[in-house]
C-alpha positions in Angstrom: 101.1 109.9 119.0 102.1 110.6 115.3 100.3 109.4 112.3 103.0 107.2 110.1 102.6 106.8 106.6 104.4 105.1 104.0 104.9 106.0 100.4 104.2 103.4 97.6 106.1 103.0 94.5 104.0 101.4 91.5 105.5 99.6 88.5 105.2 102.1 85.3 108.7 102.4 85.2 111.3 102.8 88.1 111.2 106.2 89.3 107.3 106.7 89.1 105.7 106.9 93.1 101.9 106.5 94.0 101.8 108.9 97.1 100.0 105.6 98.7 99.3 106.4 102.5 99.3 103.5 105.5 98.5 104.7 109.2 101.1 103.2 111.0 103.1 104.3 114.8 106.1 103.4 115.8 105.9 100.1 115.8 105.6 99.3 112.3 102.2 98.1 112.5 97.9 99.6 112.1 97.6 102.6 114.2 94.6 102.1 114.9 95.8 98.5 117.0 97.1 100.9 119.4 95.6 103.8 119.8 92.3 103.0 119.4 91.6 104.2 116.5 88.0 103.9 114.2 88.4 103.6 110.0 86.7 106.7 110.4 88.3 108.4 113.6 92.1 107.6 111.4 89.9 109.9 108.4 89.7 112.6 110.6 93.4 112.3 111.3 94.8 112.4 108.3 92.4 115.2 107.6 93.4 116.7 110.3 97.4 116.0 109.2 96.7 117.5 105.3 94.8 120.4 106.3 97.4 121.6 109.3 100.2 121.4 106.8 98.7 123.0 104.1 98.6 120.3 101.5 94.4 119.8 101.6 95.0 119.5 98.0 97.2 116.7 98.2 94.6 114.6 100.1 92.3 114.1 96.4 95.7 112.9 94.6 96.3 110.2 96.4 94.6 106.6 98.1 94.3 106.3 102.0 94.5 102.8 102.6 93.2 101.7 106.1 93.6 98.5 108.2 89.9 97.1 109.0 89.1 94.8 111.8 87.5 92.0 111.8 85.2 93.9 114.5 84.9 97.2 113.3 83.2 95.7 109.9 80.5 93.9 111.6 79.8 97.0 113.9 76.2 98.1 113.5 76.6 101.8 111.9 80.5 101.5 110.4 79.0 102.4 106.7 77.4 105.4 108.5 80.0 106.2 110.4 82.6 106.3 107.6 80.0 107.9 104.9 79.5 110.8 107.6 82.9 111.5 107.4 83.6 111.4 103.6 80.8 114.0 102.9 80.8 116.3 105.8 84.8 116.7 103.4 83.8 116.0 100.3 86.1 113.1 99.7 85.8 110.7 96.9 85.2 107.2 98.6 87.0 105.8 95.6 90.2 107.3 97.4 89.6 105.3 100.9 90.3 101.8 100.6 90.5 99.6 102.7 93.0 96.8 104.1 91.3 93.5 105.2 93.4 90.0 106.5 92.8 86.8 105.6 91.2 85.7 108.4 88.4 88.2 108.4 87.5 87.2 105.2 87.8 83.2 106.5 86.1 83.9 109.8 83.0 84.8 108.2 83.4 85.1 104.2 79.4 85.9 103.2 78.9 88.3 105.8 82.2 90.1 105.1 80.9 89.4 101.3 77.5 91.2 102.2 79.4 94.3 103.8 81.9 94.7 101.5 79.7 95.2 98.2 77.5 97.4 100.6 80.8 99.8 100.9 81.5 98.5 97.4 77.8 100.4 95.8 79.4 103.7 97.5 83.3 103.1 95.1 85.1 102.5 98.2 88.1 100.1 97.2 88.9 96.9 98.9 92.1 95.0 99.1 93.4 91.4 100.8 96.5 92.2 103.5 99.3 89.2 103.9 98.3 87.1 101.7 99.7 83.6 101.8 99.8 83.9 105.7 96.9 82.3 106.4 94.6 79.5 105.5 94.7 80.7 101.9 91.8 79.6 99.7 91.8 80.2 95.5 88.1 80.0 96.5 87.0 83.1 98.2 88.9 85.5 96.0 87.0 84.8 92.8 83.8 85.5 95.1 85.7 88.9 97.3 84.9 92.7 95.8 88.3 93.2 96.0 91.1 96.1 94.2 94.4 94.2 95.3 95.7 91.9 96.3 98.6 92.1 99.0 101.9 89.9 99.1 103.0 88.8 102.4 106.6 90.0 102.9 107.9 86.6 104.1 107.7 85.4 100.9 109.2 88.8 99.4 112.3 88.3 101.9 113.7 85.6 100.2 112.1 85.4 96.6 115.5 85.7 95.0 117.5 83.3 96.4 114.6 80.8 97.1 113.2 79.0 94.3 110.1 78.2 96.5 109.1 81.7 97.3 110.1 83.0 93.4 107.5 80.6 92.3 105.1 81.1 94.3 105.1 85.4 93.9 105.3 84.6 90.1 102.0 82.2 90.5 100.4 84.7 92.7 100.9 87.7 90.4 100.0 85.2 87.2 97.0 84.7 89.3 95.8 88.6 90.5 96.3 89.7 87.3 94.1 87.1 85.4 91.6 87.7 88.0 91.3 91.6 87.3 93.0 92.4 90.3 96.2 94.8 91.3 99.4 92.4 93.4 101.3 95.2 96.0 104.8 93.8 97.0 105.2 94.2 100.8 108.9 94.4 102.2 111.1 95.3 99.2 114.0 96.3 100.8 116.6 95.6 97.9 117.4 96.0 94.4 117.0 92.4 93.1 114.1 92.0 95.1 112.6 95.1 93.1 114.0 94.0 89.5 112.3 90.6 90.3 109.1 91.6 90.2 109.4 94.1 87.9 109.9 91.5 85.9 107.1 89.6 86.7 105.0 92.7 86.3 104.4 93.1 90.3 102.2 96.4 90.1 102.9 98.2 93.1 106.0 97.8 95.7 105.9 98.5 99.1 109.3 98.6 101.1 112.5 100.3 102.8 113.9 100.4 99.7 111.6 103.4 98.6 110.2 104.5 101.9 110.2 103.8 105.7 107.0 104.8 107.6 107.4 108.6 107.8 105.5 111.3 110.3 103.7 114.2 108.1 106.9 117.0 107.9 109.0 114.1 106.5 105.7 113.1 104.2 106.3 117.0 102.9 109.6 116.2 101.9 109.2 114.1 100.4 106.8 115.0 97.7 108.6 117.9 97.6 112.1 115.9 96.5 109.7 113.3 94.1 108.2 115.8 93.1 111.6 117.8 91.8 111.9 113.5 89.9 108.5 113.5 88.5 107.3 111.4 90.9 103.8 111.7 91.6 
């Protein structure tokens, strides 16, 4: 099964890109769900892709984002396994960002925070995925050592037509910034959505408006094309 990654756009202006990667499979869900990949195995997989393609130096200029399941975070030795991989290949820990879901947070808040703080000591990054779809609690946001909050696509799809969705998105962005968090909007598919989010200072965009999930060879062509347009 090929390894899929999806570039995301940064709101410095309408053209600048951040080559953040998402590990996806054919069904547009995380590759580890369908292949049994653990986080450290997924890191090894993307390392192999970069080395094989001759673009190994590019690995260090991007954030590699991996979905982190409750089971994996709570496994004994999780921290050691990930550290072993990044030390072997001399990868800066701040290039790795783990995405956790609200379900993971709520299921065992104290334990989750403890595990995250241990990883944060090594400068790994964390984000909360699909915010707003579960039993969202503002209380845990002030406790979690996260860097980013991802707004679920269900709020983005009608954000330019539904005032309630617009209000929710505006509020999440404003609240997150006041908490010192960056905001990622998932499922951005139209110019109108992108414009609305830009006007409300959303930091990062992910969706088909910018790029679908790409395989390694397509990523290389994407990089070459957008480097010519001053995209990073």
